[in-house]
Each structure stands twice: as C-alpha cells, then as structure tokens.
HTML snippet that shows the backbone in 3Dmol.js (N, CA, C, O; Angstrom):
<script src="https://3Dmol.org/build/3Dmol-min.js"></script>
<div id="view" style="width:600px;height:400px;position:relative"></div>
<script>
const pdb = `
ATOM      1  N   MET A   1     -20.779  -4.408 -17.947  1.00  0.00           N
ATOM      2  CA  MET A   1     -20.106  -5.163 -17.233  1.00  0.00           C
ATOM      3  C   MET A   1     -21.094  -5.728 -16.285  1.00  0.00           C
ATOM      4  O   MET A   1     -22.073  -5.047 -15.982  1.00  0.00           O
ATOM      5  N   ASP A   2     -20.915  -6.978 -15.762  1.00  0.00           N
ATOM      6  CA  ASP A   2     -22.003  -7.934 -15.390  1.00  0.00           C
ATOM      7  C   ASP A   2     -21.332  -8.003 -13.718  1.00  0.00           C
ATOM      8  O   ASP A   2     -20.243  -7.536 -13.385  1.00  0.00           O
ATOM      9  N   PHE A   3     -22.246  -8.666 -12.886  1.00  0.00           N
ATOM     10  CA  PHE A   3     -21.916  -8.716 -11.633  1.00  0.00           C
ATOM     11  C   PHE A   3     -20.505  -9.717 -11.084  1.00  0.00           C
ATOM     12  O   PHE A   3     -19.940  -9.628  -9.994  1.00  0.00           O
ATOM     13  N   LYS A   4     -20.220 -10.540 -12.078  1.00  0.00           N
ATOM     14  CA  LYS A   4     -19.175 -11.543 -11.489  1.00  0.00           C
ATOM     15  C   LYS A   4     -18.086 -10.577 -11.685  1.00  0.00           C
ATOM     16  O   LYS A   4     -17.349 -10.410 -10.713  1.00  0.00           O
ATOM     17  N   SER A   5     -17.786  -9.753 -13.001  1.00  0.00           N
ATOM     18  CA  SER A   5     -16.677  -8.995 -13.198  1.00  0.00           C
ATOM     19  C   SER A   5     -16.591  -7.835 -12.206  1.00  0.00           C
ATOM     20  O   SER A   5     -15.502  -7.515 -11.730  1.00  0.00           O
ATOM     21  N   ASP A   6     -17.694  -7.215 -11.893  1.00  0.00           N
ATOM     22  CA  ASP A   6     -17.567  -6.133 -10.658  1.00  0.00           C
ATOM     23  C   ASP A   6     -17.154  -6.665  -9.068  1.00  0.00           C
ATOM     24  O   ASP A   6     -16.626  -5.992  -8.183  1.00  0.00           O
ATOM     25  N   THR A   7     -17.524  -7.921  -9.025  1.00  0.00           N
ATOM     26  CA  THR A   7     -17.129  -8.454  -7.715  1.00  0.00           C
ATOM     27  C   THR A   7     -15.686  -8.969  -7.883  1.00  0.00           C
ATOM     28  O   THR A   7     -14.987  -8.977  -6.869  1.00  0.00           O
ATOM     29  N   LYS A   8     -15.199  -9.368  -8.958  1.00  0.00           N
ATOM     30  CA  LYS A   8     -13.558  -9.604  -8.984  1.00  0.00           C
ATOM     31  C   LYS A   8     -12.750  -8.451  -8.770  1.00  0.00           C
ATOM     32  O   LYS A   8     -11.759  -8.430  -8.041  1.00  0.00           O
ATOM     33  N   LYS A   9     -13.319  -7.237  -9.598  1.00  0.00           N
ATOM     34  CA  LYS A   9     -12.671  -5.989  -9.573  1.00  0.00           C
ATOM     35  C   LYS A   9     -12.622  -5.554  -8.195  1.00  0.00           C
ATOM     36  O   LYS A   9     -11.498  -5.324  -7.750  1.00  0.00           O
ATOM     37  N   PHE A  10     -13.722  -5.379  -7.350  1.00  0.00           N
ATOM     38  CA  PHE A  10     -13.886  -5.350  -6.259  1.00  0.00           C
ATOM     39  C   PHE A  10     -12.834  -5.991  -4.980  1.00  0.00           C
ATOM     40  O   PHE A  10     -12.220  -5.448  -4.061  1.00  0.00           O
ATOM     41  N   LYS A  11     -12.966  -7.278  -5.396  1.00  0.00           N
ATOM     42  CA  LYS A  11     -12.068  -8.094  -4.408  1.00  0.00           C
ATOM     43  C   LYS A  11     -10.614  -7.774  -4.687  1.00  0.00           C
ATOM     44  O   LYS A  11      -9.892  -7.990  -3.713  1.00  0.00           O
ATOM     45  N   MET A  12     -10.017  -7.330  -5.731  1.00  0.00           N
ATOM     46  CA  MET A  12      -8.870  -7.023  -6.000  1.00  0.00           C
ATOM     47  C   MET A  12      -8.603  -5.647  -5.297  1.00  0.00           C
ATOM     48  O   MET A  12      -7.546  -5.517  -4.680  1.00  0.00           O
ATOM     49  N   TYR A  13      -9.502  -4.612  -5.355  1.00  0.00           N
ATOM     50  CA  TYR A  13      -9.054  -3.400  -4.568  1.00  0.00           C
ATOM     51  C   TYR A  13      -9.108  -3.939  -3.215  1.00  0.00           C
ATOM     52  O   TYR A  13      -8.167  -3.710  -2.455  1.00  0.00           O
ATOM     53  N   ALA A  14     -10.244  -4.722  -2.779  1.00  0.00           N
ATOM     54  CA  ALA A  14      -9.927  -4.805  -1.020  1.00  0.00           C
ATOM     55  C   ALA A  14      -8.728  -5.567  -0.839  1.00  0.00           C
ATOM     56  O   ALA A  14      -8.096  -5.374   0.200  1.00  0.00           O
ATOM     57  N   ASP A  15      -8.301  -6.412  -1.687  1.00  0.00           N
ATOM     58  CA  ASP A  15      -6.953  -7.231  -1.258  1.00  0.00           C
ATOM     59  C   ASP A  15      -5.902  -6.338  -1.235  1.00  0.00           C
ATOM     60  O   ASP A  15      -5.061  -6.491  -0.349  1.00  0.00           O
ATOM     61  N   ASN A  16      -5.776  -5.441  -2.025  1.00  0.00           N
ATOM     62  CA  ASN A  16      -4.681  -4.346  -2.080  1.00  0.00           C
ATOM     63  C   ASN A  16      -4.620  -3.040  -1.566  1.00  0.00           C
ATOM     64  O   ASN A  16      -3.853  -2.143  -1.916  1.00  0.00           O
ATOM     65  N   THR A  17      -5.502  -3.012  -0.697  1.00  0.00           N
ATOM     66  CA  THR A  17      -5.884  -1.557   0.272  1.00  0.00           C
ATOM     67  C   THR A  17      -5.147  -1.869   1.647  1.00  0.00           C
ATOM     68  O   THR A  17      -5.270  -2.915   2.285  1.00  0.00           O
ATOM     69  N   TYR A  18      -4.397  -0.829   1.974  1.00  0.00           N
ATOM     70  CA  TYR A  18      -3.705  -0.782   3.100  1.00  0.00           C
ATOM     71  C   TYR A  18      -3.894   0.235   3.937  1.00  0.00           C
ATOM     72  O   TYR A  18      -3.763   1.307   3.347  1.00  0.00           O
ATOM     73  N   LYS A  19      -4.153   0.348   5.098  1.00  0.00           N
ATOM     74  CA  LYS A  19      -4.198   1.494   6.030  1.00  0.00           C
ATOM     75  C   LYS A  19      -2.906   2.060   6.481  1.00  0.00           C
ATOM     76  O   LYS A  19      -1.920   1.410   6.829  1.00  0.00           O
ATOM     77  N   CYS A  20      -3.065   3.746   6.419  1.00  0.00           N
ATOM     78  CA  CYS A  20      -2.033   4.629   7.000  1.00  0.00           C
ATOM     79  C   CYS A  20      -2.202   4.557   8.371  1.00  0.00           C
ATOM     80  O   CYS A  20      -3.066   3.838   8.872  1.00  0.00           O
ATOM     81  N   LYS A  21      -1.145   5.521   9.274  1.00  0.00           N
ATOM     82  CA  LYS A  21      -1.188   5.441  10.497  1.00  0.00           C
ATOM     83  C   LYS A  21      -2.408   6.672  11.022  1.00  0.00           C
ATOM     84  O   LYS A  21      -2.803   6.847  12.175  1.00  0.00           O
ATOM     85  N   CYS A  22      -2.786   7.344   9.903  1.00  0.00           N
ATOM     86  CA  CYS A  22      -3.632   8.225  10.018  1.00  0.00           C
ATOM     87  C   CYS A  22      -5.100   8.009  10.064  1.00  0.00           C
ATOM     88  O   CYS A  22      -5.998   8.654  10.604  1.00  0.00           O
ATOM     89  N   GLY A  23      -5.097   6.691   9.197  1.00  0.00           N
ATOM     90  CA  GLY A  23      -6.652   6.001   9.051  1.00  0.00           C
ATOM     91  C   GLY A  23      -6.920   6.173   7.715  1.00  0.00           C
ATOM     92  O   GLY A  23      -8.064   5.861   7.387  1.00  0.00           O
ATOM     93  N   HIS A  24      -6.220   6.564   6.885  1.00  0.00           N
ATOM     94  CA  HIS A  24      -6.817   6.681   5.377  1.00  0.00           C
ATOM     95  C   HIS A  24      -6.213   5.444   4.865  1.00  0.00           C
ATOM     96  O   HIS A  24      -5.118   4.976   5.176  1.00  0.00           O
ATOM     97  N   SER A  25      -7.201   4.913   3.916  1.00  0.00           N
ATOM     98  CA  SER A  25      -7.139   3.618   3.078  1.00  0.00           C
ATOM     99  C   SER A  25      -6.417   3.911   1.941  1.00  0.00           C
ATOM    100  O   SER A  25      -6.886   4.758   1.181  1.00  0.00           O
ATOM    101  N   ILE A  26      -5.274   3.333   1.647  1.00  0.00           N
ATOM    102  CA  ILE A  26      -4.649   3.589   0.295  1.00  0.00           C
ATOM    103  C   ILE A  26      -4.331   2.022  -0.457  1.00  0.00           C
ATOM    104  O   ILE A  26      -3.781   1.041   0.044  1.00  0.00           O
ATOM    105  N   THR A  27      -5.023   2.242  -2.138  1.00  0.00           N
ATOM    106  CA  THR A  27      -4.850   0.955  -2.740  1.00  0.00           C
ATOM    107  C   THR A  27      -3.356   1.186  -3.370  1.00  0.00           C
ATOM    108  O   THR A  27      -3.014   2.220  -3.943  1.00  0.00           O
ATOM    109  N   ILE A  28      -2.479  -0.031  -3.149  1.00  0.00           N
ATOM    110  CA  ILE A  28      -1.258  -0.113  -3.653  1.00  0.00           C
ATOM    111  C   ILE A  28      -1.446  -1.416  -4.467  1.00  0.00           C
ATOM    112  O   ILE A  28      -1.999  -2.431  -4.043  1.00  0.00           O
ATOM    113  N   PRO A  29      -0.848  -1.225  -5.837  1.00  0.00           N
ATOM    114  CA  PRO A  29      -0.838  -1.996  -6.699  1.00  0.00           C
ATOM    115  C   PRO A  29       0.599  -3.309  -6.338  1.00  0.00           C
ATOM    116  O   PRO A  29       1.553  -3.083  -5.593  1.00  0.00           O
ATOM    117  N   ASN A  30       0.377  -4.497  -7.035  1.00  0.00           N
ATOM    118  CA  ASN A  30       1.297  -5.472  -6.789  1.00  0.00           C
ATOM    119  C   ASN A  30       2.641  -5.283  -6.949  1.00  0.00           C
ATOM    120  O   ASN A  30       3.457  -5.757  -6.158  1.00  0.00           O
ATOM    121  N   PHE A  31       3.021  -4.458  -8.159  1.00  0.00           N
ATOM    122  CA  PHE A  31       4.293  -4.101  -8.617  1.00  0.00           C
ATOM    123  C   PHE A  31       5.081  -2.992  -7.618  1.00  0.00           C
ATOM    124  O   PHE A  31       6.277  -2.825  -7.855  1.00  0.00           O
ATOM    125  N   ILE A  32       4.578  -2.357  -6.703  1.00  0.00           N
ATOM    126  CA  ILE A  32       4.876  -0.956  -6.001  1.00  0.00           C
ATOM    127  C   ILE A  32       4.785  -1.720  -4.303  1.00  0.00           C
ATOM    128  O   ILE A  32       3.869  -2.447  -3.919  1.00  0.00           O
ATOM    129  N   ASN A  33       6.044  -1.292  -3.464  1.00  0.00           N
ATOM    130  CA  ASN A  33       6.145  -2.056  -2.329  1.00  0.00           C
ATOM    131  C   ASN A  33       5.667  -0.848  -1.324  1.00  0.00           C
ATOM    132  O   ASN A  33       5.358  -1.126  -0.165  1.00  0.00           O
ATOM    133  N   LYS A  34       5.625   0.325  -1.743  1.00  0.00           N
ATOM    134  CA  LYS A  34       5.304   1.699  -0.593  1.00  0.00           C
ATOM    135  C   LYS A  34       4.700   2.793  -1.812  1.00  0.00           C
ATOM    136  O   LYS A  34       4.941   2.883  -3.015  1.00  0.00           O
ATOM    137  N   LYS A  35       3.825   3.544  -0.912  1.00  0.00           N
ATOM    138  CA  LYS A  35       3.173   4.574  -1.515  1.00  0.00           C
ATOM    139  C   LYS A  35       3.052   5.759  -0.438  1.00  0.00           C
ATOM    140  O   LYS A  35       2.984   5.422   0.744  1.00  0.00           O
ATOM    141  N   ILE A  36       3.022   7.011  -0.737  1.00  0.00           N
ATOM    142  CA  ILE A  36       2.711   7.925   0.014  1.00  0.00           C
ATOM    143  C   ILE A  36       1.289   8.243   0.367  1.00  0.00           C
ATOM    144  O   ILE A  36       0.418   8.267  -0.502  1.00  0.00           O
ATOM    145  N   CYS A  37       1.023   8.506   1.732  1.00  0.00           N
ATOM    146  CA  CYS A  37      -0.580   9.074   1.787  1.00  0.00           C
ATOM    147  C   CYS A  37      -0.684  10.379   1.279  1.00  0.00           C
ATOM    148  O   CYS A  37       0.138  11.284   1.421  1.00  0.00           O
ATOM    149  N   THR A  38      -1.994  10.418   0.540  1.00  0.00           N
ATOM    150  CA  THR A  38      -2.389  11.468   0.465  1.00  0.00           C
ATOM    151  C   THR A  38      -2.959  12.585   1.416  1.00  0.00           C
ATOM    152  O   THR A  38      -3.167  13.775   1.182  1.00  0.00           O
ATOM    153  N   TRP A  39      -3.131  11.918   2.447  1.00  0.00           N
ATOM    154  CA  TRP A  39      -3.757  12.775   3.514  1.00  0.00           C
ATOM    155  C   TRP A  39      -2.473  13.466   4.306  1.00  0.00           C
ATOM    156  O   TRP A  39      -2.413  14.694   4.384  1.00  0.00           O
ATOM    157  N   CYS A  40      -1.538  12.696   4.839  1.00  0.00           N
ATOM    158  CA  CYS A  40      -0.554  13.134   5.975  1.00  0.00           C
ATOM    159  C   CYS A  40       0.514  13.039   5.255  1.00  0.00           C
ATOM    160  O   CYS A  40       1.340  13.841   5.691  1.00  0.00           O
ATOM    161  N   GLY A  41       0.983  12.356   4.211  1.00  0.00           N
ATOM    162  CA  GLY A  41       2.293  12.294   3.732  1.00  0.00           C
ATOM    163  C   GLY A  41       3.358  11.509   3.952  1.00  0.00           C
ATOM    164  O   GLY A  41       4.528  11.594   3.581  1.00  0.00           O
ATOM    165  N   ASN A  42       2.637  10.546   4.769  1.00  0.00           N
ATOM    166  CA  ASN A  42       3.793   9.365   5.231  1.00  0.00           C
ATOM    167  C   ASN A  42       3.621   8.428   4.251  1.00  0.00           C
ATOM    168  O   ASN A  42       2.642   8.446   3.505  1.00  0.00           O
ATOM    169  N   TYR A  43       4.824   7.296   4.166  1.00  0.00           N
ATOM    170  CA  TYR A  43       4.775   6.166   3.388  1.00  0.00           C
ATOM    171  C   TYR A  43       4.031   5.503   4.053  1.00  0.00           C
ATOM    172  O   TYR A  43       4.056   5.581   5.282  1.00  0.00           O
ATOM    173  N   VAL A  44       3.198   4.701   3.402  1.00  0.00           N
ATOM    174  CA  VAL A  44       2.267   3.301   3.573  1.00  0.00           C
ATOM    175  C   VAL A  44       3.175   1.867   2.846  1.00  0.00           C
ATOM    176  O   VAL A  44       3.506   1.830   1.662  1.00  0.00           O
ATOM    177  N   TYR A  45       3.403   0.977   3.660  1.00  0.00           N
ATOM    178  CA  TYR A  45       4.296   0.105   3.151  1.00  0.00           C
ATOM    179  C   TYR A  45       3.277  -1.338   3.113  1.00  0.00           C
ATOM    180  O   TYR A  45       2.496  -1.529   4.046  1.00  0.00           O
ATOM    181  N   LYS A  46       3.355  -2.190   2.105  1.00  0.00           N
ATOM    182  CA  LYS A  46       2.761  -3.278   1.983  1.00  0.00           C
ATOM    183  C   LYS A  46       2.849  -4.182   3.293  1.00  0.00           C
ATOM    184  O   LYS A  46       1.799  -4.659   3.723  1.00  0.00           O
ATOM    185  N   ASN A  47       4.149  -4.460   4.001  1.00  0.00           N
ATOM    186  CA  ASN A  47       4.237  -5.341   5.044  1.00  0.00           C
ATOM    187  C   ASN A  47       5.547  -4.834   5.864  1.00  0.00           C
ATOM    188  O   ASN A  47       6.297  -3.898   5.589  1.00  0.00           O
ATOM    189  N   LYS A  48       5.578  -5.474   6.634  1.00  0.00           N
ATOM    190  CA  LYS A  48       6.747  -4.836   7.743  1.00  0.00           C
ATOM    191  C   LYS A  48       7.894  -5.078   7.271  1.00  0.00           C
ATOM    192  O   LYS A  48       8.738  -4.184   7.322  1.00  0.00           O
ATOM    193  N   LYS A  49       8.218  -6.363   6.687  1.00  0.00           N
ATOM    194  CA  LYS A  49       9.591  -6.706   5.953  1.00  0.00           C
ATOM    195  C   LYS A  49      10.092  -5.799   4.845  1.00  0.00           C
ATOM    196  O   LYS A  49      11.296  -5.585   4.712  1.00  0.00           O
ATOM    197  N   GLU A  50       9.209  -5.285   4.080  1.00  0.00           N
ATOM    198  CA  GLU A  50       9.290  -3.945   2.762  1.00  0.00           C
ATOM    199  C   GLU A  50       9.828  -2.697   3.763  1.00  0.00           C
ATOM    200  O   GLU A  50      10.852  -2.068   3.492  1.00  0.00           O
ATOM    201  N   GLU A  51       9.191  -2.483   4.683  1.00  0.00           N
ATOM    202  CA  GLU A  51       9.353  -1.121   5.752  1.00  0.00           C
ATOM    203  C   GLU A  51      10.551  -1.297   6.192  1.00  0.00           C
ATOM    204  O   GLU A  51      11.455  -0.487   5.990  1.00  0.00           O
ATOM    205  N   PHE A  52      10.700  -2.526   6.930  1.00  0.00           N
ATOM    206  CA  PHE A  52      12.242  -2.491   7.323  1.00  0.00           C
ATOM    207  C   PHE A  52      13.433  -2.467   6.508  1.00  0.00           C
ATOM    208  O   PHE A  52      14.464  -1.873   6.825  1.00  0.00           O
ATOM    209  N   ARG A  53      13.232  -3.246   5.264  1.00  0.00           N
ATOM    210  CA  ARG A  53      14.313  -3.074   4.284  1.00  0.00           C
ATOM    211  C   ARG A  53      14.638  -1.734   3.946  1.00  0.00           C
ATOM    212  O   ARG A  53      15.784  -1.326   4.136  1.00  0.00           O
ATOM    213  N   ASP A  54      13.543  -0.827   3.349  1.00  0.00           N
ATOM    214  CA  ASP A  54      13.588   0.465   3.217  1.00  0.00           C
ATOM    215  C   ASP A  54      14.295   1.505   4.192  1.00  0.00           C
ATOM    216  O   ASP A  54      15.100   2.381   3.874  1.00  0.00           O
ATOM    217  N   LYS A  55      13.833   1.219   5.379  1.00  0.00           N
ATOM    218  CA  LYS A  55      14.403   2.232   6.362  1.00  0.00           C
ATOM    219  C   LYS A  55      16.012   1.542   6.687  1.00  0.00           C
ATOM    220  O   LYS A  55      16.848   2.337   7.115  1.00  0.00           O
ATOM    221  N   LEU A  56      16.371   0.311   6.518  1.00  0.00           N
ATOM    222  CA  LEU A  56      17.595  -0.001   6.816  1.00  0.00           C
ATOM    223  C   LEU A  56      18.476   0.241   5.667  1.00  0.00           C
ATOM    224  O   LEU A  56      19.662   0.437   5.932  1.00  0.00           O
ATOM    225  N   LYS A  57      18.118   0.261   4.464  1.00  0.00           N
ATOM    226  CA  LYS A  57      18.689   0.936   3.112  1.00  0.00           C
ATOM    227  C   LYS A  57      19.025   2.485   3.470  1.00  0.00           C
ATOM    228  O   LYS A  57      20.115   3.023   3.276  1.00  0.00           O
ATOM    229  N   ASN A  58      17.834   3.116   4.050  1.00  0.00           N
ATOM    230  CA  ASN A  58      18.404   4.686   4.119  1.00  0.00           C
ATOM    231  C   ASN A  58      19.533   4.711   5.346  1.00  0.00           C
ATOM    232  O   ASN A  58      20.468   5.506   5.249  1.00  0.00           O
ATOM    233  N   VAL A  59      19.432   3.831   6.500  1.00  0.00           N
ATOM    234  CA  VAL A  59      20.323   4.221   7.329  1.00  0.00           C
ATOM    235  C   VAL A  59      21.838   3.888   6.747  1.00  0.00           C
ATOM    236  O   VAL A  59      22.836   4.572   6.971  1.00  0.00           O
ATOM    237  N   MET A  60      21.784   2.718   5.971  1.00  0.00           N
ATOM    238  CA  MET A  60      23.169   2.222   5.333  1.00  0.00           C
ATOM    239  C   MET A  60      23.436   3.487   4.614  1.00  0.00           C
ATOM    240  O   MET A  60      24.416   3.987   5.168  1.00  0.00           O
ATOM    241  N   GLU A  61      23.055   4.208   3.693  1.00  0.00           N
ATOM    242  CA  GLU A  61      23.174   5.180   2.797  1.00  0.00           C
ATOM    243  C   GLU A  61      23.776   6.292   3.445  1.00  0.00           C
ATOM    244  O   GLU A  61      24.888   6.743   3.171  1.00  0.00           O
ATOM    245  N   GLY A  62      22.958   6.738   4.360  1.00  0.00           N
ATOM    246  CA  GLY A  62      23.260   8.152   4.923  1.00  0.00           C
ATOM    247  C   GLY A  62      24.044   7.954   6.362  1.00  0.00           C
ATOM    248  O   GLY A  62      24.396   8.938   7.014  1.00  0.00           O
TER     249      GLY A  62
END
`;
const viewer = $3Dmol.createViewer("view");
viewer.addModel(pdb, "pdb");
viewer.setStyle({}, {cartoon: {color: "spectrum"}});
viewer.zoomTo();
viewer.render();
</script>
C-alpha cells in the first residue's frame, strides 16, 4: 500500500465514525442506518432523522 491509498482509507473511516452517548466512537458503513454500541449496548444512529424514524416505527408497532 502507498500513502495515497492509506490516506483515502483513513478518510473513509473518519467520515463514517459516529459517537455514542457513552463517548465510544463507532464506524457505521453507508448501507446501515444504526448500530449497537459495543461498550454500553445503546443504538448509535447516523443522524437524527434515522433515529426519529426508528423510534416512531417502534411506537406505531407497539
């Protein structure tokens, strides 16, 4: 690997990293909207819109 490909890979990881409420950083791929934090067990969402949709769906079902 060369410097250019390494830089590209690290930028991709940095762009897809999100913070949990507990402070843990989690990498979420583009094709997934939420992921469970490995430290505290809470869901980590990509954005507030996805979080709202998921919580609204859960309320409507139950």
